[in-house]
C-alpha positions as CSV (number, residue, x, y, z in Angstrom):
1,M,3.6,89.0,160.3
2,P,-0.1,87.8,161.1
3,K,-2.3,87.1,158.1
4,P,-4.0,90.3,156.8
5,R,-7.6,90.8,157.4
6,P,-9.5,90.4,154.0
7,L,-10.7,93.3,152.2
8,V,-13.6,93.4,149.8
9,A,-13.7,96.5,147.4
10,G,-16.3,97.4,144.9
11,N,-15.1,99.1,141.8
12,W,-18.4,100.9,140.6
13,K,-16.5,102.2,137.4
14,M,-18.6,105.1,135.5
15,N,-21.8,103.9,137.1
16,G,-24.0,105.7,139.6
17,S,-26.0,108.8,140.5
18,K,-27.1,110.5,143.7
19,A,-30.0,108.0,143.7
20,S,-27.2,105.4,144.2
21,A,-26.9,106.4,147.8
22,A,-30.1,104.1,148.4
23,E,-27.8,101.1,147.3
24,L,-25.0,102.2,149.4
25,G,-27.5,102.4,152.3
26,K,-28.3,98.9,151.9
27,I,-24.6,98.0,152.1
28,L,-24.3,99.9,155.4
29,Q,-27.4,98.0,156.6
30,G,-25.9,94.6,155.9
31,A,-22.2,95.5,156.8
32,G,-22.3,94.6,160.6
33,E,-22.8,90.8,159.6
34,T,-19.0,90.6,158.7
35,A,-17.9,93.6,160.6
36,G,-14.4,92.5,162.2
37,K,-13.9,89.8,159.9
38,V,-13.5,91.7,156.4
39,D,-12.8,95.1,155.5
40,L,-15.4,96.6,153.0
41,M,-14.9,99.3,150.6
42,V,-16.7,101.1,147.9
43,C,-15.0,103.0,145.3
44,P,-18.0,105.2,143.4
45,P,-17.2,107.7,140.6
46,A,-15.5,110.8,141.8
47,T,-18.9,112.7,141.7
48,L,-20.0,110.7,144.6
49,I,-16.9,110.3,146.9
50,L,-17.9,113.4,149.3
51,A,-21.6,112.4,149.8
52,F,-20.4,108.8,150.2
53,A,-17.7,109.4,152.5
54,A,-20.0,111.5,154.8
55,A,-22.8,108.8,154.6
56,T,-20.3,106.1,155.7
57,R,-18.5,108.0,158.5
58,D,-18.2,105.8,161.6
59,S,-19.4,102.8,159.7
60,P,-17.7,99.4,158.7
61,V,-17.5,100.7,155.1
62,Q,-14.7,103.0,153.6
63,I,-14.7,104.9,150.4
64,G,-12.1,105.0,147.7
65,G,-11.5,106.5,144.5
66,Q,-11.0,104.7,141.1
67,D,-8.0,106.6,139.8
68,C,-5.9,109.8,140.6
69,H,-3.4,111.8,138.9
70,A,0.4,111.7,139.5
71,E,0.8,115.3,140.4
72,P,-1.0,117.1,143.5
73,A,-2.2,119.9,141.6
74,G,-1.8,121.8,138.4
75,A,-3.1,122.5,134.8
76,F,-4.4,118.9,134.1
77,T,-7.9,119.6,133.1
78,G,-10.4,117.0,133.9
79,D,-8.1,114.9,136.3
80,I,-8.4,114.7,140.0
81,S,-5.3,114.4,142.3
82,A,-4.8,112.1,145.2
83,E,-4.9,114.9,147.6
84,M,-8.3,115.9,146.2
85,L,-9.5,112.4,146.9
86,A,-8.5,112.4,150.3
87,D,-9.8,115.9,151.0
88,A,-13.4,114.5,149.8
89,G,-13.1,111.6,152.3
90,A,-11.5,108.7,150.2
91,V,-9.0,106.6,152.0
92,A,-7.8,104.5,148.9
93,A,-7.3,104.8,145.0
94,I,-7.3,102.3,142.6
95,V,-4.5,102.7,140.1
96,G,-3.3,100.8,137.1
97,H,-6.8,99.0,136.5
98,S,-6.8,97.2,133.1
99,E,-9.2,99.6,131.6
100,R,-7.0,102.4,132.4
101,R,-3.9,100.5,131.0
102,T,-5.9,99.5,127.9
103,Y,-7.9,102.4,127.0
104,H,-5.6,105.2,128.2
105,K,-2.5,103.2,127.5
106,E,-1.0,103.8,131.0
107,T,2.3,102.5,131.5
108,D,3.9,100.5,134.5
109,A,5.9,103.6,135.1
110,E,2.7,106.0,135.1
111,V,1.0,103.4,137.4
112,R,3.9,103.6,139.8
113,A,3.9,107.4,139.8
114,K,0.1,107.4,140.6
115,A,0.7,104.8,143.4
116,R,3.4,107.0,145.0
117,A,1.0,110.0,144.7
118,A,-1.6,107.7,146.6
119,L,0.9,107.4,149.4
120,R,1.8,110.8,149.4
121,A,-1.4,111.9,150.1
122,G,-2.0,109.2,152.9
123,L,-4.1,106.9,150.5
124,T,-3.8,103.2,150.4
125,A,-2.8,102.4,146.6
126,I,-4.7,99.6,145.3
127,V,-2.3,98.6,142.4
128,C,-4.0,96.4,139.8
129,I,-2.1,93.8,137.5
130,G,-3.0,91.0,135.2
131,E,-2.5,89.3,131.9
132,T,-4.5,89.2,128.8
133,R,-6.2,86.2,127.1
134,E,-3.4,86.2,124.6
135,E,-0.8,86.4,127.3
136,R,-2.3,83.6,129.3
137,E,-2.7,81.5,126.0
138,A,1.1,82.2,125.4
139,H,1.8,80.9,128.9
140,K,3.3,84.3,129.7
141,T,1.0,85.1,132.8
142,L,4.0,84.9,135.3
143,D,6.2,86.9,133.2
144,V,3.5,89.6,132.8
145,V,2.7,89.7,136.4
146,A,6.3,90.1,137.4
147,L,7.0,92.8,134.9
148,Q,3.9,94.7,136.0
149,L,4.6,94.1,139.9
150,D,8.3,95.3,139.7
151,G,7.2,98.3,137.6
152,S,4.1,99.3,139.2
153,L,4.8,99.0,142.9
154,P,6.4,102.0,144.6
155,D,9.6,101.7,146.8
156,G,8.4,101.8,150.6
157,A,5.3,99.8,149.9
158,T,4.1,98.3,153.4
159,A,1.2,96.2,154.4
160,A,-0.5,99.4,155.6
161,N,-0.4,101.6,152.4
162,V,-0.6,99.1,149.4
163,V,-2.8,96.5,148.2
164,V,-2.5,94.4,145.1
165,A,-5.2,93.3,142.9
166,Y,-4.7,90.4,140.5
167,E,-7.3,90.7,137.8
168,P,-6.8,88.5,134.7
169,V,-7.9,90.9,132.0
170,W,-9.9,88.1,130.1
171,A,-11.9,87.5,133.0
172,I,-13.1,90.9,133.8
173,G,-16.7,91.4,132.9
174,T,-16.7,88.3,130.7
175,G,-18.3,85.6,133.2
176,L,-14.9,83.6,132.7
177,T,-12.9,82.9,135.7
178,P,-9.8,81.1,136.2
179,T,-9.8,77.7,138.2
180,P,-8.8,78.0,142.0
181,A,-5.5,75.9,141.0
182,D,-4.8,78.8,138.6
183,V,-5.5,81.7,141.1
184,A,-3.3,79.9,143.8
185,D,-0.4,79.6,141.3
186,V,-0.5,83.2,140.4
187,H,-1.2,84.5,144.0
188,G,1.4,82.5,145.5
189,F,4.1,83.9,142.7
190,I,2.9,87.3,143.6
191,R,3.3,86.4,147.4
192,R,6.8,85.3,146.9
193,R,7.9,88.2,144.7
194,L,6.3,90.6,147.3
195,A,8.4,89.2,150.2
196,E,11.7,89.0,148.0
197,R,11.4,92.9,147.5
198,F,9.7,94.0,150.8
199,G,10.7,91.5,153.2
200,A,8.2,91.1,156.1
201,E,6.1,93.7,154.9
202,G,5.7,92.0,151.6
203,E,4.0,89.0,153.7
204,G,1.4,91.2,155.0
205,I,0.6,93.0,151.9
206,R,-3.2,92.0,150.8
207,I,-3.5,90.5,147.5
208,L,-7.1,90.8,146.2
209,Y,-8.5,88.6,143.2
210,G,-10.7,90.2,140.6
211,G,-12.5,89.3,137.6
212,S,-16.2,88.0,137.5
213,V,-16.4,87.5,141.3
214,K,-19.9,86.8,142.3
215,P,-21.7,85.4,145.2
216,A,-21.9,81.9,143.5
217,N,-18.1,81.6,143.3
218,A,-16.7,83.9,146.1
219,K,-16.3,81.2,148.9
220,E,-14.5,78.9,146.6
221,L,-12.2,81.8,145.4
222,M,-11.8,83.5,148.9
223,A,-10.6,80.2,150.3
224,V,-7.7,79.9,147.8
225,A,-4.4,80.4,149.4
226,E,-2.7,83.8,149.3
227,V,-6.3,85.3,148.4
228,N,-7.1,88.1,150.8
229,G,-10.2,89.2,149.3
230,A,-11.8,90.6,146.2
231,L,-11.9,93.6,144.0
232,V,-15.6,93.3,142.7
233,G,-16.8,95.1,139.4
234,G,-20.4,94.5,138.3
235,A,-21.5,92.7,141.4
236,S,-20.7,95.6,143.6
237,L,-23.3,97.8,142.1
238,K,-26.0,95.6,143.9
239,A,-25.9,95.7,147.7
240,D,-27.2,91.9,147.9
241,D,-24.4,90.7,145.6
242,F,-21.9,92.7,147.2
243,L,-22.7,91.6,150.4
244,G,-23.2,88.1,149.3
245,I,-19.5,88.2,148.1
246,A,-18.4,89.4,151.7
247,A,-20.5,86.8,153.2
248,A,-17.7,84.3,152.1
249,Y,-15.8,85.5,155.3
250,R,-18.8,85.5,157.6
251,D,-18.3,81.9,158.9
């Protein structure tokens, strides 16, 4: 299977308002410089998905959601189903982000159910995994990653409907990043595990790195073997920073 085209996805988290359309406009203006070399995606709050999807129609930028409920509909006040995200124009949903796992106590089984829901609705599931600082210092990184991969990825995952995002929890929003060698070790392990479970499809599933990615370190991180792009947090809120990360693939 050919090497997958990189994906740079921005997770805006609980940030953004209607005025943020101006920042999206700047991203659209600069997206052409990397068109064909890297896929770009913005995952804004659910309140902005409909407007952002309309603004990016027929552009190189896609829109995703930040979470979804496992059920297609029902008495789940405040929740949003994968079908609702698709109806609003999203093409993907992030599931299992460390903040959901930590603050909402989401288990691997719950993440897997949400990933299945995303696939059911025709969305790409961006499944997040990663260890805490305590787990890394206890040399349990690969054990944790293996358990989360096995427990969170749905059967039937393909290169077209699933993306894995490795985000060491201790590097998210802290300014700390693992060394390129550390990233290579984990991404290589993830690739082998995907290939063992999904065969040829596992060779093509994109593996993103996330955790304090910024323009200054993007080129080095994106050059690491088996890193197929980035899941970007804070730096994705500013068009210049987001495009600066994507520029790692411009040459």
